[in-house]
C-alpha positions in Angstrom: 11.5 -26.2 -16.2 8.6 -24.3 -13.9 8.2 -25.4 -11.0 4.5 -23.9 -9.8 3.9 -22.5 -7.0 3.2 -24.3 -3.9 0.9 -21.7 -2.3 -2.5 -21.8 -3.2 -4.8 -18.0 -3.2 -7.8 -17.3 -2.0 -9.9 -14.6 -2.5 -11.3 -12.2 -0.6 -12.5 -9.3 -2.4 -13.0 -10.1 -6.4 -12.2 -8.0 -8.7 -15.0 -6.1 -9.0 -15.3 -5.0 -6.3 -12.5 -3.4 -6.1 -12.7 -1.9 -8.9 -15.4 -0.5 -6.7 -13.9 0.8 -4.2 -11.1 2.5 -6.0 -13.9 4.3 -7.7 -15.0 5.2 -4.5 -11.9 6.1 -2.5 -10.8 8.2 -6.0 -14.6 9.9 -5.6 -13.6 11.4 -1.9 -10.2 12.1 -2.3 -11.4 14.4 -5.3 -14.0 15.7 -2.9 -11.5 16.8 -0.1 -8.8 18.0 -2.4 -11.3 20.0 -5.3 -9.2 22.9 -6.2 -5.6 22.0 -5.0 -2.7 20.1 -6.9 -2.2 16.5 -4.9 1.2 15.2 -4.4 0.9 11.5 -4.8 3.4 9.0 -3.2 3.3 5.8 -4.3 5.6 3.4 -1.9 7.1 0.9 -5.0 6.5 -1.9 -5.5 3.2 -2.7 -3.7 1.1 -0.1 -3.9 2.3 0.4 -8.2 -1.7 -1.6 -9.1 -3.4 0.3 -6.4 -1.9 3.8 -7.8 -2.7 4.3 -11.2 -6.2 3.1 -11.0 -6.2 5.8 -8.2 -5.0 8.6 -10.1 -7.5 7.4 -13.4 -10.1 7.9 -11.7 -9.0 11.6 -9.5 -10.1 14.5 -10.7 -8.2 17.2 -9.3 -4.5 17.6 -10.4 -2.2 14.9 -9.7 1.3 15.0 -9.9 2.3 11.4 -9.3 6.4 10.1 -8.1 7.2 7.3 -6.2 9.6 6.1 -3.6 11.0 2.2 -2.6 11.1 1.4 0.8 12.5 -2.2 2.4 11.6 -3.4 6.1 12.1 -6.9 5.3 15.4 -8.2 3.6 15.0 -11.8 2.1 12.3 -12.5 5.9 8.7 -12.3 5.2 8.1 -10.3 8.7 9.1 -7.0 8.9 13.1 -6.2 10.7 11.7 -2.5 11.7 14.7 -1.7 10.5 13.6 1.2 7.7 16.5 2.3 4.1 15.1 4.3 1.2 15.6 2.8 -1.4 14.8 5.6 -4.3 13.8 9.1 -2.7 11.4 11.4 -3.8 12.4 13.5 -6.8 9.7 16.1 -6.1 9.6 19.0 -3.6 7.2 18.4 -0.7 7.2 21.9 0.8 4.1 23.3 0.5 2.2 20.9 -1.2 -0.4 17.9 -0.1 0.8 15.8 -0.2 -1.5 11.6 -0.5 1.2 8.7 0.9 -0.4 5.6 -1.5 0.7 1.7 0.0 -0.7 -1.1 -0.7 -0.7 -2.5 2.8 0.0 -0.7 6.4 0.6 -3.9 8.4 2.5 -3.2 11.9 2.4 0.3 10.9 6.7 0.9 11.3 7.0 0.9 8.0 4.4 3.8 7.4 5.4 5.8 10.5 9.2 6.3 9.3 7.1 7.5 6.1 5.0 10.0 7.6 8.1 11.3 10.3 10.4 11.1 7.2 7.9 13.1 5.2 6.6 16.0 7.7 10.1 16.8 7.5 9.7 18.0 4.4 7.7 20.4 5.0 4.1 19.3 2.9 1.2 22.1 3.5 -1.1 18.5 3.8 -0.1 15.0 4.0 -2.9 12.1 4.6 -2.1 8.7 4.1 -3.9 6.4 1.7 -4.1 2.3 2.0 -6.1 0.0 -0.5 -5.7 -2.7 2.5 -5.9 -1.9 6.5 -4.6 -4.6 8.6 -5.1 -3.6 12.8 -4.1 -7.2 13.3 -0.6 -7.0 13.2 0.0 -2.6 13.8 3.1 -2.2 16.8 1.8 1.8 16.2 -0.7 3.5 16.9 -1.7 5.0 12.9 -5.0 5.8 11.5 -4.8 5.9 7.7 -7.4 8.7 6.5 -9.1 6.9 3.6 -8.9 2.8 4.0 -9.5 0.3 0.6 -10.7 -2.9 2.7 -9.6 -4.0 6.4 -8.3 -7.2 5.9 -7.8 -10.7 7.8 -4.5 -10.9 9.7 -3.7 -13.3 7.0 -1.0 -12.8 4.4 -2.7 -11.0 0.9 -1.6 -11.1 -1.6 -3.5 -9.3 -5.4 -3.8 -6.0 -7.0 0.3 -5.6 -7.2 0.4 -6.7 -3.4 3.0 -9.9 -3.5 4.6 -12.5 -2.2 8.9 -13.1 -2.5 7.6 -11.7 -6.1 4.5 -13.3 -7.4 0.7 -12.5 -7.3 1.1 -9.2 -7.5 -0.4 -9.1 -11.0 -3.8 -10.9 -9.7 -6.9 -8.5 -10.7 -8.0 -9.4 -7.0 -7.0 -9.5 -3.7 -6.4 -13.1 -1.9 -4.4 -14.8 0.7 -2.3 -17.4 0.5 -3.8 -20.6 2.0 -1.5 -22.4 4.8 0.0 -25.5 3.3 1.4 -28.3 4.7 4.9 -27.3 5.4 3.3 -25.0 7.9 5.2 -21.7 9.3 3.0 -18.3 9.6 1.6 -16.6 6.5 1.2 -12.8 8.9 2.6 -10.2 7.8 3.4 -8.3 4.2 4.8 -5.2 5.0 5.9 -2.2 7.9 
């Protein structure tokens, strides 16, 4: 028997706004990497929708790889301990690498990833995030490419989830707090 979720999702950035912003980011990245091949590293699961739409709009040669990392367990708050669940297949040495994430929140996961990938010897390493939530930042990180700055709410849609739900929404929204109490704060490290 299907039990519908009790969370209410409110739209923050509509489907057309997201589409246009992804096109703008792709144009900027393509200009910055003109004449070079780019290795795009997506962080699963949250980035897959964004990565798919972004790379289809890039005009430079692209190789795509993915990593899966975990810093949550069963909580909605990062534990601060990052574990690589699935590592890259492609070597990074002497390549231009663009790390793509759905959201930059506390920065703990991103800091770990940047340190880990930098040790692999890329020619360059930059960060592209669909959403930046600076209100939650615990470590100083400034992404190179940002789709949207988002408020201190639990955001979902366009790949970002709440308990594995809402990834398929074509827009960016947030979970409206309900009468159960609790706090909807962070998506990711």
